[in-house]
C-alpha positions as CSV (number, residue, x, y, z in Angstrom):
1,X,0.0,0.0,0.0
2,X,2.8,2.4,0.9
3,X,5.5,1.3,-1.5
4,X,7.2,3.9,-3.8
5,X,5.0,5.0,-6.7
6,X,5.8,6.1,-10.3
7,X,6.0,9.9,-10.8
8,X,2.8,11.2,-12.3
9,X,0.6,8.5,-10.8
10,X,-1.3,8.5,-7.5
11,X,-2.7,5.6,-5.5
12,X,-6.0,7.1,-4.5
13,X,-6.2,5.4,-1.1
14,X,-8.2,7.0,1.6
15,X,-6.8,6.9,5.1
16,X,-9.1,7.6,8.0
17,X,-8.5,10.7,10.1
18,X,-8.8,10.1,13.8
19,X,-8.2,11.9,17.2
20,X,-8.6,10.0,20.4
21,X,-11.7,10.9,22.5
22,X,-9.3,11.5,25.4
23,X,-8.2,14.6,23.6
24,X,-9.7,17.6,21.8
25,X,-8.5,20.0,19.1
26,X,-8.5,23.7,19.9
27,X,-7.7,26.9,18.2
28,X,-4.6,28.5,19.8
29,X,-2.2,31.3,19.1
30,X,0.3,31.5,17.5
31,X,0.2,28.0,16.2
32,X,-3.3,28.1,14.9
33,X,-4.6,24.8,16.2
34,X,-3.4,22.2,18.7
35,X,-4.7,19.1,20.5
36,X,-4.9,18.7,24.3
37,X,-5.6,15.9,26.7
38,X,-9.0,16.2,28.4
39,X,-8.4,13.2,30.6
40,X,-5.3,11.4,31.7
41,X,-3.8,9.5,28.8
42,X,-1.8,6.3,29.6
43,X,1.4,5.4,27.8
44,X,0.9,3.6,24.5
45,X,-2.6,5.0,23.9
46,X,-3.3,5.6,20.2
47,X,-3.5,9.4,19.9
48,X,-4.2,10.2,16.3
49,X,-4.2,8.9,12.7
50,X,-3.4,11.3,9.9
51,X,-6.0,10.9,7.3
52,X,-6.4,11.9,3.6
53,X,-5.5,10.5,0.2
54,X,-2.1,9.1,-0.9
55,X,-0.5,11.2,-3.6
56,X,3.0,11.3,-5.2
57,X,5.4,14.2,-4.8
58,X,4.6,15.9,-8.1
59,X,0.9,16.0,-7.4
60,X,1.4,16.8,-3.7
61,X,3.2,20.1,-4.6
62,X,0.1,21.3,-6.7
63,X,-2.1,21.5,-3.6
64,X,-2.5,24.6,-1.4
65,X,0.2,25.1,1.2
66,X,-2.3,25.0,4.1
67,X,-3.5,21.5,3.0
68,X,0.1,20.3,2.5
69,X,0.9,21.5,6.1
70,X,-1.7,19.0,7.3
71,X,0.0,16.1,5.6
72,X,2.5,13.4,6.3
73,X,5.2,11.7,4.3
74,X,5.0,7.9,4.2
75,X,7.6,7.0,1.6
76,X,10.2,8.5,-0.8
77,X,7.6,9.6,-3.3
78,X,4.3,9.3,-1.3
79,X,2.4,11.5,1.0
80,X,-0.9,11.3,2.9
81,X,-2.4,14.6,1.8
82,X,-4.6,16.1,4.5
83,X,-8.4,16.6,3.8
84,X,-9.6,19.8,2.2
85,X,-11.0,21.0,5.5
86,X,-9.2,20.5,8.8
87,X,-10.4,17.5,10.8
88,X,-9.6,16.6,14.5
89,X,-6.6,14.4,13.7
90,X,-4.9,17.2,11.8
91,X,-4.1,19.3,14.9
92,X,-1.0,17.7,16.3
93,X,1.8,20.2,16.5
94,X,5.6,19.7,16.4
95,X,7.8,19.8,19.5
96,X,11.5,19.1,19.9
97,X,10.5,17.6,23.3
98,X,7.4,15.6,22.2
99,X,5.1,13.3,24.2
100,X,3.9,11.3,21.2
101,X,5.7,9.1,18.7
102,X,5.0,7.2,15.5
103,X,3.4,3.8,15.8
104,X,3.3,3.1,12.1
105,X,3.2,5.2,8.9
106,X,0.3,7.4,9.9
107,X,-0.5,6.8,13.6
108,X,0.7,8.4,16.8
109,X,0.8,6.9,20.3
110,X,1.6,8.4,23.7
111,X,5.3,7.9,24.5
112,X,4.5,8.2,28.2
113,X,1.6,9.2,30.6
114,X,0.1,12.5,29.5
115,X,-1.7,14.8,32.0
116,X,-4.9,16.6,31.6
117,X,-4.4,19.9,29.8
118,X,-1.1,18.9,28.3
119,X,-0.7,19.6,24.6
120,X,-0.1,16.5,22.4
121,X,3.0,16.9,20.2
122,X,5.4,14.9,18.1
123,X,8.7,15.6,16.4
124,X,8.2,16.0,12.7
125,X,11.6,14.4,12.2
126,X,9.9,11.1,13.1
127,X,8.0,11.1,9.9
128,X,9.2,13.6,7.3
129,X,12.4,14.0,5.3
130,X,11.3,16.6,2.8
131,X,11.7,20.4,2.9
132,X,8.0,21.1,2.9
133,X,8.1,20.8,6.7
134,X,10.8,23.4,7.3
135,X,9.9,26.3,9.6
136,X,11.0,28.3,12.6
137,X,10.2,26.2,15.7
138,X,8.0,27.8,18.5
139,X,8.0,24.8,20.9
140,X,10.3,26.7,23.4
141,X,11.5,23.4,24.9
142,X,14.9,23.2,26.6
143,X,16.3,21.3,23.6
144,X,14.5,23.3,20.9
145,X,16.4,23.1,17.6
146,X,15.3,26.6,16.6
147,X,14.4,25.6,13.0
148,X,12.8,22.4,11.9
149,X,14.3,20.9,8.8
150,X,13.6,18.1,6.4
151,X,17.1,16.8,7.3
152,X,16.5,16.6,11.1
153,X,15.9,12.8,10.8
154,X,19.7,12.5,10.2
155,X,20.6,13.8,13.7
156,X,22.3,11.0,15.8
157,X,20.9,12.3,19.0
158,X,17.3,11.9,17.7
159,X,18.1,8.3,16.7
160,X,18.8,7.4,20.3
161,X,16.1,9.6,21.8
162,X,13.3,8.3,19.6
163,X,14.3,4.6,19.4
164,X,11.4,2.7,17.8
165,X,9.3,5.9,17.4
166,X,10.2,6.8,13.8
167,X,7.8,5.9,11.0
168,X,8.8,2.8,9.0
169,X,9.8,5.0,6.1
170,X,12.2,7.2,8.2
171,X,13.5,4.1,10.0
172,X,14.4,2.5,6.7
173,X,16.3,5.7,5.7
174,X,18.2,5.7,9.1
175,X,19.1,2.0,8.7
176,X,20.2,2.7,5.1
177,X,22.7,5.4,6.2
178,X,24.5,2.8,8.3
179,X,24.8,0.2,5.4
180,X,25.2,2.4,2.3
181,X,28.7,2.3,0.7
182,X,30.4,3.0,-2.6
183,X,30.7,0.1,-5.0
184,X,33.8,-2.1,-4.7
185,X,35.9,-3.0,-7.7
186,X,34.1,-6.4,-7.8
187,X,30.7,-4.7,-7.6
188,X,31.6,-2.4,-10.5
189,X,32.8,-5.4,-12.5
190,X,29.5,-7.2,-11.9
191,X,27.6,-4.2,-12.9
192,X,29.3,-3.9,-16.3
193,X,29.4,-7.7,-16.9
194,X,25.7,-8.0,-16.4
195,X,24.6,-4.6,-17.9
196,X,24.2,-5.9,-21.5
197,X,22.1,-8.8,-20.3
198,X,19.7,-6.9,-18.2
199,X,20.5,-3.2,-17.7
200,X,17.7,-2.4,-15.2
201,X,18.5,-5.4,-13.0
202,X,22.3,-4.7,-13.0
203,X,21.7,-1.0,-12.2
204,X,19.2,-1.8,-9.5
205,X,21.6,-4.1,-7.7
206,X,24.3,-1.4,-7.8
207,X,21.9,1.3,-6.5
208,X,20.8,-0.9,-3.7
209,X,24.4,-1.1,-2.5
210,X,25.1,2.7,-2.8
211,X,21.8,3.6,-1.1
212,X,21.9,0.9,1.6
213,X,18.4,-0.3,0.7
214,X,18.8,-4.0,-0.3
215,X,15.1,-4.6,-1.0
216,X,14.1,-1.3,-2.7
217,X,12.3,-1.4,-6.0
218,X,13.6,0.3,-9.2
219,X,11.0,3.1,-8.9
220,X,11.9,3.7,-5.2
221,X,15.6,3.8,-6.0
222,X,15.1,6.3,-8.8
223,X,12.8,8.5,-6.7
224,X,15.4,8.4,-3.8
225,X,18.5,9.2,-5.9
226,X,17.3,11.6,-8.5
227,X,15.4,14.8,-7.7
228,X,15.5,16.2,-11.2
229,X,12.0,15.4,-12.6
230,X,13.1,14.9,-16.2
231,X,16.0,12.6,-15.3
232,X,13.8,10.6,-13.0
233,X,11.1,10.1,-15.6
234,X,13.7,9.0,-18.3
235,X,15.1,6.4,-15.9
236,X,11.6,5.3,-14.8
237,X,10.8,4.7,-18.5
238,X,14.1,2.9,-19.1
239,X,15.4,5.4,-21.6
240,X,18.5,3.7,-22.9
241,X,20.8,6.8,-23.1
242,X,19.9,7.6,-19.5
243,X,20.6,4.0,-18.4
244,X,24.0,4.1,-20.2
245,X,24.9,7.4,-18.5
246,X,24.0,6.0,-15.1
247,X,26.0,2.8,-15.6
248,X,29.0,4.9,-16.7
249,X,28.8,7.1,-13.7
250,X,28.5,4.2,-11.3
251,X,31.4,2.4,-13.0
252,X,33.7,5.4,-12.9
253,X,32.8,7.0,-9.5
254,X,31.5,3.9,-7.7
255,X,28.7,6.0,-6.2
256,X,26.2,8.7,-7.0
């Protein structure tokens, strides 16, 4: 359901929006909206599910900024786009010292007991790796980062602080940074020896090594490695010249 998709094509999957009855959404300044506990919330309680439709990056960027701000990234090229109008589950703000964490791709749980009146928050680094989430942070916590960035998921201190609280997509990226490496001489030789037999397969095996993602599909690898839309589309459609250029680059540089 949440595997990487092809640019220009959406999987129109509806995800239910949900906020726990133990909490309520309120309008607050200066954040706009927030959610607060109205009764004590035990550790592990399901707090919210981010709902909407699953869209790819190209289509995601055509929607209004306010709607995109109520969205969540679930894979390299897939986002759950928030509904047209705000729903209860859309009102969970960021904090650099959160009390909620990701249970799966779209669901939040309480990281510990939450008292009545406490605002429900999570760290956007747990779920998003794209620049659409960048903003000046107003959480005012002791460990506030000052600015929230789409690269915050890379911070080692967050890896230890949020163990098992990242979304599956972000956790895969974290794991990949630990195993990604340049191609060895033997890897490069295997690439070129097998390229004429099956170019896509040979390149996919090489890209899996350089990205640290041993099970990633061709589409996911291209989405991950190439942000240029035209280049990505040419590789997705197996344009021979683009494949040849990629093989040459990997053979000569051993990495991207």
